[in-house]
N, C-alpha and C positions, 0 to 999 in steps of 0.2 A: 257881760262886756267889761265891767269893772274888774272882775276876776282875771280875765284874759290880759288886761293892761298890767295888773299886778305881776302876773306870771312872766310877761314880756320884760318888765323892768327887772324883775328878779334874775331872769336869765342873762340879760346884758350886764347887769352888776356882777354876776358870777363870772362872766367872760372876761371881766376886767381884773377882779379881785383874785379869784382862784389861781390863774396862771401867775400872777404877780408873786403871790405868797408862796406857791410852790417852787417856782424857779428861783425865788430868793434864797432858797437853801443852797448854799454853795458848797459843792462836792470838794473842790480844791482846798478851801479853808478848813473843812472838817477832816479830810484825809491827812492833810499836812500836820494839823494840830495832834491827831492821833499818832502819826508816824514819828514826828520829830519835836513836837511841842511847840513848834514855831508858828508865826503868822506868815502865811504864803505872800501876803501883801507887802512884807518888809524884807523879803529876801529875793535873790535873782532879779528879775525884771520888775518885780513888784505887782505883776498881774495875777489875780486869782483865777487861773485858768489851766487848761490842760498842758500847754506847752511849758510853762514855768514849773508846773509840777514835775513834768518829765525831767527837766533839766536840774531841778533841786532835790527831787525825792525819789527819782527812779521809775523803772518801767512798771512795777507792780502798783505802786501808788497812782501813777498816771492811768492805768487800767481801771482802777476804782473810780476815778474822776470821770473817765470816759463814760462808763456805764451809768454813773449817777446822773450826769447831765443829759444823756440821752433819754433815760427813764423819765426824768422830771419834765422834759419838754413834750414827750409823747403822752404822758399821764395828763398834762394840763389840757392839751387839745382834746383827748378822748373824754374827759369830764365835762368840758363845755359842749361837746357834740351830744353827749348822752343826755344832758340837761335840757338842750333845745329839743331833741328828739322825744323825750319822755314827757316834758311839760308843755310844749307848744306843737308838737307833731312836725317840727321842721328839721329836715335832714341836711345838715351842713356839708354832706359829702355828695349830695346830688347836684352835679355841675349845672345841668340844664335848669334847675329851679332857681339858680342864682344867689344861694345862701352861703357859698363857700367863703365869702369875704368875712363871715363871722369867725371862722377858724383863723383867718389872718389877723383879725382884730385881736383875738386871744393870744396870737403869736407876738404881737407888739408888746403886750403886757408881760408875756413870759420873758422877752428879752429884757424889758425894763427891770423886772424883778431880778434877773441875773446881773444886770449891770449896776443897778442901784438897789441893793437889798436892804429892806428895813432892818433886818436882823443884824447886819454888820456895819452900821453906821453909814448906809448908802454907798458903800465902796465894795464893788464886786469884781467880776471878770469883764471880758470885752464882748461876750455874747455869740461868738462864732459857733460853738458847739451846740448851745441851746437852740439857736436859730436853725441849724441842720436838723436837730431832732424834731422841732415843731414842723419843719417843712416835710420831714419824712412821715410824720403822722397826718399831714394834710394831703400831700401828693407825692408819692415815693419816686416817681419818674424824674421829674425836674430836680428833686433832691439828689438823686444819684448822678444826674448830669453835672450839676454844680460841684458835687464832690470830685468828679473826674476833672473838672476845670481847676479846682483847687489842687488836686494832686499833680496835674501836669505842671502848673507853674511852680510848685514847691520842688518838684523833681528838676526843673530847668534851673531855677534860681537858687534852690537850697534855702530859700527864706520862706518860713511859714507865714509871715505877715503879708508877703506879696500874694501868695495864694489866697489868703483870707480876704485881702482888699479887693482883688479882682472877682473872686466868687461873690462877694457881698455886692459889688457893683452890678453884677450880672443878675442877681437875684430877682429884682422886680420885673426884668424883662423876660425872664424865664417864666414867671407867674402870668405875665401878659400873654405870652405866646401859647402856653398850654391852656390858658383860659379860652382863648379864640379857638384852639383846636378842639376843645370840649364843649363849644357852643354855650359858654357861660354868659348869660345876658348882663351880669353885673361885674364883668371882669375888671373894669376900671376901679371899682371899690377895692378889689383884691390887690390890684397894682398899686393903689395909693398906700395901702398898709404895708405892702412888701417894700415900697420905696422908702417908707418911714424907717423900717427895720434896716434896710441896706444903708441908709444914710447914718443911722445910729452906729452901725458896725464900723464904717469907714472913719466916722468921727472919733470913735474909741481907739483907733489905730493912729491917731495923728502923731503920737510920740514915736511910733515905729517908722512913720514916714519921714520924720526928721532924722532918725538914726539912719535910714536907708540913704537919705541924701548926704549924710555926713560919713558914710561908709563905716558906721560903728554898730549896726544891727548884727546881732549873732545869727549864724547860720544854723540850719537843722543839725543837731547832734553835738553842738558845742555846749559845754556845761557852764552853768551859772553858779556863782559862789554866793 
């Protein structure tokens, strides 16, 4: 009994700490430092993310950031899954068992690690790409649907921020819908964690919202100095 409690505490501690530490490794900061020696947080929009890397460092650098952010989100979720599976026999991918919310809990801390990385003075990116990668690792169908929503609004408006904000707002409801479709008995736990992530993403885009209102937000393809 005591051993099982210890393993349970260990697994939940890992679900919080491991995603935070892995996702705190910021691809945009590292790639920009290697390519130009600059701090991505002090150039362009000041955001340590894919879009600012693309605008200030070019397509090749942005590709490495894309791959890095996707990998760290996917790896974070998979490590947590295998820990619960191996130590407790809990399958966090079995929808009807109701443990999928553990993956979303890990997703919250992956996003927190990306936004507030301990390695870089708690100043990172806005979390859109790492959220997509964690969702891709949890359930790829709603992830691709949200990617489609993002793409449609970016294509219509030419603003990456608009697509990001709308997709982030839809995120918890997509989780809720697919949870019900998969007969997940604890779907509301997953919804709550997804709502926290969506709220963080929209909050991190508050400066973009101000620029959109003032018509000063840069459109897709515009360069930043």
